[in-house]
Every structure is written in C-alpha cells, then in structure tokens.
matplotlib code that plots the C-alpha trace (Angstrom):
import matplotlib.pyplot as plt

x = [24.4, 21.4, 22.0, 20.7, 18.2, 16.7, 16.4, 14.3, 12.0, 10.0, 8.9, 6.0, 4.6, 1.8, 2.6, 6.3, 4.9, 2.6, 5.6, 7.5, 4.5, 4.3, 0.6, -1.6, -4.8, -3.7, -4.1, -1.4, -2.7, 0.5, 4.1, 7.6, 11.0, 10.1, 6.3, 3.3, -0.4, -3.3, -7.0, -7.7, -9.3, -11.9, -12.7, -14.1, -15.0, -15.7, -12.0, -9.8, -6.2, -3.1, 0.4, 3.3, 7.0, 8.8, 11.1, 9.7, 9.1, 6.8, 4.6, 4.5, 6.1, 9.1, 9.7, 12.6, 13.1, 14.9, 11.5, 9.7, 10.4, 9.2, 5.9, 5.6, 6.2, 3.6, 1.2, 1.9, 1.4, -1.9, -3.2, -2.0, -4.0, -7.1, -6.7, -6.4, -9.6, -11.4, -11.2, -10.4, -11.6, -8.6, -10.7, -12.7, -9.7, -8.3, -4.7, -3.2, -1.6, -2.9, -0.5, 0.1, -1.8, -4.4, -2.5, -3.8, -0.5, 2.9, 4.2, 3.9, 0.8, -0.8, -4.6, -6.0, -9.7, -12.2, -14.7, -14.6, -18.3, -18.8, -16.6, -18.8, -20.2, -19.0, -15.4, -15.7, -14.1, -11.0, -10.4, -11.1, -8.3, -5.7, -7.1, -5.3, -5.6, -5.3, -2.6, -3.2, -0.6, -1.3, 0.3, 3.4, 3.4, 3.8, 6.9, 9.5, 11.8, 13.4, 11.7, 8.3, 9.2, 10.5, 7.5, 5.3, 7.3, 7.0, 3.2, 2.9, 4.8, 2.9, -0.5, 0.5, 1.6, -1.4, -3.8, -2.1, -2.2, -5.6, -4.1, -1.9, -4.9, -6.8, -3.8, -3.7, -7.4, -6.9, -4.1, -5.9]
y = [-1.5, 0.8, 4.3, 7.4, 7.9, 4.4, 4.9, 8.0, 6.4, 3.2, 2.1, 0.1, 3.1, 4.9, 8.2, 7.9, 7.5, 10.5, 12.5, 11.6, 12.5, 8.9, 8.3, 9.6, 9.3, 11.8, 15.5, 17.4, 20.7, 22.2, 21.1, 22.3, 20.6, 18.9, 18.5, 17.5, 18.2, 16.4, 15.5, 12.5, 9.7, 9.1, 12.6, 13.0, 16.7, 19.0, 20.0, 17.0, 17.1, 15.2, 16.8, 14.4, 14.8, 13.6, 11.7, 8.3, 8.5, 5.7, 7.5, 10.2, 7.6, 7.6, 11.3, 12.7, 16.1, 17.2, 16.7, 19.4, 22.0, 19.5, 19.2, 23.0, 23.3, 20.6, 22.5, 25.8, 24.1, 22.6, 26.0, 27.7, 25.2, 25.8, 29.6, 29.1, 27.1, 29.9, 28.6, 31.6, 30.6, 28.5, 27.7, 25.4, 23.4, 20.1, 19.1, 15.9, 12.5, 9.0, 6.8, 3.1, 0.8, 3.3, 4.4, 3.3, 4.1, 3.7, 7.1, 10.2, 12.2, 15.2, 15.2, 18.7, 18.9, 21.8, 22.8, 20.7, 21.0, 19.2, 16.2, 13.2, 11.3, 8.1, 9.3, 11.5, 8.9, 8.7, 12.4, 13.0, 15.1, 13.6, 10.1, 6.8, 7.1, 10.9, 13.3, 16.9, 19.3, 21.6, 19.0, 19.2, 23.0, 22.6, 20.4, 23.0, 20.9, 17.6, 16.2, 16.9, 15.5, 12.2, 11.9, 12.3, 9.5, 7.3, 8.0, 7.1, 3.8, 3.0, 3.6, 1.4, -1.4, -0.9, -1.3, -4.5, -6.0, -5.7, -5.9, -2.9, -1.1, -1.6, -0.2, 2.8, 3.5, 3.4, 5.9, 8.4]
z = [-121.0, -121.5, -122.6, -120.8, -123.6, -123.2, -119.5, -120.2, -122.8, -122.7, -126.2, -124.8, -122.9, -124.7, -123.0, -124.2, -127.7, -127.3, -125.9, -129.1, -131.3, -132.4, -131.5, -134.4, -132.4, -129.7, -130.3, -128.4, -127.0, -125.7, -125.5, -124.9, -124.7, -121.4, -121.2, -123.3, -122.6, -124.2, -123.4, -121.2, -123.3, -120.6, -119.3, -115.8, -116.3, -119.3, -119.2, -118.3, -119.5, -118.8, -118.5, -118.9, -118.8, -122.0, -119.7, -118.6, -114.8, -113.5, -111.0, -108.3, -106.0, -108.2, -107.7, -105.6, -104.1, -107.3, -109.2, -107.2, -109.9, -112.6, -110.8, -110.6, -114.4, -115.0, -112.9, -114.8, -118.1, -116.9, -115.7, -118.9, -121.0, -118.8, -119.3, -123.1, -122.9, -121.1, -117.6, -115.4, -111.9, -110.6, -107.5, -109.7, -110.8, -109.4, -110.2, -109.0, -109.4, -108.9, -107.0, -107.4, -107.5, -108.9, -112.0, -115.5, -117.3, -115.7, -116.7, -114.5, -115.5, -113.9, -114.1, -114.8, -114.2, -114.4, -113.3, -110.1, -109.5, -112.9, -112.2, -113.2, -110.2, -111.9, -111.5, -108.4, -106.1, -108.3, -107.9, -104.3, -102.8, -100.5, -100.6, -101.0, -104.8, -105.6, -104.3, -105.2, -106.4, -103.4, -101.2, -103.4, -103.1, -99.3, -99.6, -98.7, -96.5, -97.2, -94.0, -95.4, -98.8, -97.3, -95.1, -98.2, -100.0, -97.0, -96.9, -100.6, -100.1, -96.9, -98.5, -101.5, -99.3, -97.0, -99.9, -101.0, -97.5, -95.6, -92.1, -92.9, -94.4, -91.1, -89.2, -91.5, -91.1, -87.3, -87.5, -89.7]

ax = plt.figure().add_subplot(projection="3d")
ax.plot(x, y, z, "-o")
ax.set_aspect("equal")
plt.show()
C-alpha cells in the first residue's frame, strides 16, 4: 500500500524533483513550505515563471473545491515574484493554467507572464485567455459557489474530451 508521502510525490516528475531541490539545473526564485517558483525553460515573455505546489497534483482538472485557496496562494507568489523583478503594472500580467491535453508536464503549474504585450507571437496562441488550452486565474477568482466550481470542472473535462473526439469538438464550437 502506498504511503501518503508517495501519493504526494512522483519520482519520475521533473517538477516534483524541482520542488525537492533535486534538479541542479533549475534556479528556484522563491519558495515556501507549500510552493516553489522558477523560470520557465522556454519563456514566452520577458518574465515567464512557473509556480508549482510541492504536492504532486496532475493538472487544473485534478483540482477540487478545497484547492481554491491553493490557487490563490500560487497567484500571490507569482505576483510577488513579478514585483520583486520590478513589474508593478498588474494589468500587464497573465496568470493561468494549461489544461489537458495541452500540458507539457503532468504536475500542476501556474504560468506567470509579463508584460502581456511582449508575449512572443510564436507562443501567443498557447496563452490566449479562456481558450481550450489556457484557463486564467481570474476565472478561478470568480468561483465562489460550488455550482460554479463544478460547472468549471465539467467544462474542463468536456473540452478535453471534445478535443480528443472531433464530432464533440464540432458540437462544442456550435454551443459557444
């Protein structure tokens, strides 16, 4: 039987290794008992950071209502790092998650990008708010009732399935 510790850590996950300070190539910018922040290895903007929980959570589709405060703390750390790097205009910041199947690493990670106007055109499509691939934190901030939260989770799952099955994708496009 797996222990609680092994369920929260995946030794094959690069982000779990980073969270345990076991990846020598990654420079951790900020960390606490729960979260770690570091630069994205393929930055889409002059300031592109990732904030990850130390606990292994697969993706934003794995989150439950109890994780809303975790997302808030991830957002706070991301904004704090930006301020420490001299970014003061929070209107020029984009914060969000990719959802499956558009994730490169199966470990929850918040993208923190600034300034928005300098997001590389090569990567712009990956960070377009409220699309099939990128869910912004502002949507999470609106999740005040369980009904909204479960509608969001349903939406994430539906979009994932719709992208995998073309006929569902066509239906989804008709509905939106």
